[in-house]
N, C-alpha and C positions, 0 to 999 in steps of 0.2 A: 584623594581630595577632601580635604577637611570640612566637614559641616559646621556651621554655623547656628549656635543654637541662643537663643535670648534668654534672658534670665525668666521672663516669663514661661517659656517653653520648657524651660528645665524644671520649674515648680509644677507645671503641669503633669510632666512624665514622672517626675517623683512621686507626685500624689497619686496618678494613676498605678503606679507600680506597688506601693505601700497599701492602697486599697486592695488591689488584686491578691498581694500576698496575705493581707488579713483576712479576706475572704476564703482563701485556700486552706489557712490554719483553722477557721472556723468550720472547715467540712464543705464549703461551696466550691468545689473542683470538679472538673471533668473526671470522667471514670480514668482515662489514661494517665492522670496524676497521681491518682490515689495509691498510695503504697501497697504491694501486696505482701503475705506473709510469707518470710523466708527462712528456713532453717540454717541456723549456725553451724559452721564445721566442726564445731567441739560439741555439739548437743548429740548425747548418746555415747561420748568418748570416755574411757576410764584414764584419769590421771594418776600417774604415780611419781611420787618424789625419788628425786636423785641428785647425785653431788657431780658437777663437771669433773673430769678427769685430764683436762688438758694442763694446768698448772697448779701450782701451790694455794692459790686463792681459795678453791674450794667452794665456787659459786652453787646455789641451789637451783635445780633445773625441775619442771613438770614435763614429764613425757606423757604425750596423751596416744591411745593405742585403741583400735577397734577390735571387738571380739566380746564374747560373755564369758569367757572364762572356762568354758566347757572343755571336756578332755581332748576331744578331736579337733579343736579350733585352736589356731594358732594366732595369736594377736600380731597385729602390725603397728607400728608405731608410726603415725604419721604427721604429728606436730610437738614442737619442742619448744618451750618459752621459759623464761626465768619465773622464778618461784618468788613471789610478793613477801612470803611468810618467812623465808630464809634471814637469818640474822647477820649473815656475810655480804650478800649481794642484794637483797631487798628487791628481787626482781629484775635485777640486770645481768645481762650476759654480754661478753666481749665479741667480737666477730668470730672467733673460733667456738665458742661456746654455742652461739647462736646458729652456727652452720652445722652443729654435732649430726643434724639428720643425715645430711650426705655421709657421714664417718658410718654411720648405723646402716644405712643400706649400700654400702660400698663392696664391690664385687671380691675385692682384694683383702676384705677384713677377716684376721684370722678367727674362726668361732669355735674351734674347739683344739684341745691338746694336740700336739705333735711331738715327735722325737726323731733325732737323727742317730741312728745307732753309730758306735765306734766303726770307723772303716768305710762308712757309707756316704754317699753324697746324696740321696734322697731323704726327704722327710715323710714319714707314716703316722697315719691318724691314730691315736690310741684313745681310749676312754678316760674320764676324769678319775675314776678309781683307780685305773693303772699309772695315772700321772701322779696322782698324789701319794701312792704307794712307792713309786719308784723314787720320789723326792726324798720320802721319810727314809726309805732305806738306803739311799746314797748318803744322807746327813749323818745317820746312825753308824754307817761304817766309817766314815771320815772322821767323825767326833771319837769314836772307839780308837781309832789308830793313833790320833794327833791330841787328845787331851791331855792338858799338863796339869798335875797338881802342884808341883813346887818348881819354882825356877833353879837357876844354876846356883844360886846361893843358898838354896834349902828353903826359901821363904814360901809359904803356902799361896798359891795363885789362883788355882781351879779356872784354867783359862782354856779357849778353844782358837786357836790364831791361826789355823788354814781355811776358814770358812768366814766370809763376811755376809752382811745383808744390808740390803736398800730399802728403805721403807717407802711407804707411798707417801705423797704429799698431800692428796685431796681426801683425807680422812677426818674423822670426828677426833676430837681429844682423847675419847674413852678408847678408841681403837689404836690411836697412838701411843697410849699408857699402857694396855696390853702388849704391844709389838716391841716395847721397850722391857717389859716384865719377862716375857717369854725369851727375847733375845739374851737378855741378861743371865737368866736362870739355866741357858744352855752353855754359857761360858763364852759367848761371842762378844769380843771387845771392838771388832772393827766393823761399826754401824755407822751407815750415812742416810742422808735422806734424800729424795729426789727433788725437794724444793732448793736445796743448795746447789745440785749438779746443773 
């Protein structure tokens, strides 16, 4: 049922509401309406700048974690937001970037290097030192076997054609420059970027 309000009643109600809100703003409010002090969820957090790894845009992120950085304390990331100081995204994140917290805490996320030995169907965990050592050894052996100094017509080529490299898309210009220099210095000509794939 609709309530009919006259113009005079409307003005009375409006004046009473305005007066009450003005009184509340000046501090004349009941105890129940007074706001209490509340701690923000990011107070005491440590913010770490990072770059989103989902695509080639390379948006900036702020990762907020708890922990004091002590040796026996493991920091836990509990909030992610866009970095307003980042020149690419200026604080914006797409839905994938905004939902990266689920990826960080996923049980199926690979957190350490693994290797599947030839002839085996199981993955085993190895250390980072062992993983990097194996990669370096396999690259060196393949380069020693397949490096070409001259082509079929006798021209100097200095190339390594049996290995290729896929570079990361969410990296800085400096990282991309170093990637190119290292790759070309090794003689690798087959280079692609994840941004194009």
